[in-house]
N, C-alpha and C positions, 0 to 999 in steps of 0.2 A: 714123714720124711726122715729116713734114717741118718742121711748125710755122713755115712761111714764108708763110702766108696773109697777104694785105694786109687783108682784112676779117674781123675776129674778133668781130663784134657778135652772132653767133648760133652756137649749137653746130653747126648744119648746115653751116656754112662752114669747119669745122676737121676735117681728115680723117686717118684712119690707112689706109695702103694695105697690103693683104695680097698677099704673093707666095707661092704654093704651087702644087701640081699641080691645085688646084681654083679658087683665087681669085687668079689672076695679075693684080695691079694693081687688084683690086676695092677701092673706097673704102668706108670705114665712118665715118659721121658721129659726132662727139663726142656723148656722152650729156648733158653739162652743162658750163657754163662759169661763171666767177666774174662779179661785178657790175662789175669794173674792168678789163676786158680792154683790152689795148693791144699794139701791135706796134712794132718798131723796124726802120729800114732799114740798121742797122749790124750785121747778122748776118754769119756767115762767108762766105755766098754770096748775100746779099740780105736779105730780111726774116727776123726772128726774133720769138718770142713774148717780150714785155717783161713780166717779173714784178716784183713788189715785196713787201716785207715787211708789207704791209697785209692780207694774206690774201684779197685780192679779185681776183686774176688767176691762174686755174688752169683746167685742162681735165681732164675724165674721159671714159673711153671704156667702152662697155658690157662687161658680163661675158658669160661664155660661154653662160649660160642665156637671157638676155633678147635677145640679138642674133639667133641662129639655132641650129638643132639640129646644125649641122655643126662649126663650129669657133670660134664666137664672134667677138669683134672681132680676135682673132689666135689662132693655133694654140697651145693651152696646151702649154708645154714640160714634159717629164717627166724623163728621165734625163740630159739635156744642156740647157744654157741659157746664153745670153750676152745682155747688154744694153750698148749703146754709147750714151753721152750726150755732147753737145757743149753747152758753156755758157760764159758769162762771169759773173762774180760782182762786185757792187759794194757789198755789205754783209754783215757777219757779226754784226750786232747781236743776232741770235738764230739758232738752228738753222734751216736752210732745206732743204726737200726738193725734189730735182730730179725724180725719177720713182719710182714704186713701186706696189705692189699689196698692200693690207692682207692680212696672213697669208701672204704669198709672199716678196716682196723689196722693198728700197727703197735708194736712194742719196741721201745728204744731206751738207751741209757744216755742221760745228759752229762754235761761236763762237771757236774757235782757228784756223779756216781749214783744218782736216784734213777729208778726205773719209771719210765713213763708209758702210759697206754692210752690209746685213743680208739674210739669205736663210734660208728655213725648210724643213727636210725634213718630209715627211708624218709626223705623229705624233711629231716630235722636237723638240729644243731649237733655237731660232733661232741660227744661226751669225752672228757679227759680225766684220767686218774694219775696219781703219782705216789710212789712209795715214800715212806718216811725213812726206812732203812737205806743205807748206802751200801752198794755191793762192794765186794773185794775186787781190786784191780791188779792183783799179783800175777795174773795169768795162769794160775794153778787152781784156785778155789772155785768149784763149780757153783752155779746159781741156777735155781729152778723158778720159772715165772709161769703163773697160770692167770689168764684173763677169762672171765666167764660173764655170760649174758643170759638172763632169763626174763622174758617178757611177762611171764604169768605172775611174777611177784608184784606186790603193791609198793614196795620200796627196795632199795639195794639191788636194783636190776642188773647192775654191772659191778663186779668185784675184781680186785687185783690182789693176788697172793704172791709173796716172795718166800721161797723155801718153806711152804706150807702155812705161813702166817698171813693173815688178812691185813693188808696195808692201807687200802682205800676202798671206798665203795660210794655209789651214788645215793641220793636221797630218794624222796617220794617221786613216783611217776607224776608228770604234769601234762596238761593239755598242750601247752606251748613247747615244753622241752627246753633244756639249757645245757651248758657244759657240765652241770652237776646233776641234772635230772633227765631220765630217759623220757622221751615223748610217748605218751600213752597211745597204745593201739598200733604201734609201728614196729615192723620187723627190722632185722638187720639190713642195712643197705645192700644192694647187689649191683656193683659196677661190672657189668659183663665185658667191658673193654680192657680192664686192667688185669695185671698178672699177679699171682701170688709171688712174693719176692722175699728172699732170704739173704741177709748180710749187708743190706744197703737200703736207703730210703726208697720206698716204692714210688713209681710215677704213673701217670695217667697213660692209658693205652699200652702199646707194645714198644714205646720208646726205651732206649737204653738208660737205666738209672745211672747217675753219676755223682751223687753227693751223699755225705754223712754215712760213709761205710763203717761197719762195725769192726772193732779191732780185738781179736781173740779167737776162740774156737766155739763153733756152734755144732751141737749134736743132738739129734732126735727132736723133731718138732712134730706135734700131733695136733690135728684139728678135729674137733667133734661137732656135730650138729645137735648136741645135747649139752645141758649145763652140768658140770661137775659139782 
């Protein structure tokens, strides 16, 4: 998701580009946008999506079922997954969500400036990670967040990196799973009803999100079905 469009007045103008053996560079239009969409020319490399805490600037992308029968708006990760997000933050008056998909994963910034990540195994307890570092909220300093998942590891299956530094990770895989341990033998959850969501807290189904909007600029989010 480049999020560098200059015209964000319609969902059809904001695109996700898919790269795979089938859809190399194929663009997918956004499913829905908020009522207060705006852009900034002060992105890392041009335009960026300008979000605010008013919960009216966000983008959602189609789920796997409604877009097409092959791979949806992006190929659903299973036993490996990475998401990379670039943003600047200008307010932490309340929690703000950068990107997520209800029932699967999300990345947010809390009111203390810590980055929080959540990711859910199929039929298991949601795993949560939290940065020890506090991000800069001057609206100018860029932050890079990477969340990874690798089922094949015996431990540290989920990791959170801030600006290239490992900030938190899970412990050993366990049979039962917990908030700190990936449930052994389970892939990433796949909620086929929810939408990939940028700039606000994701919700179930296709309902319009309305809470915990991020305040700042978001530019270039990349999802991989591999562990970085």
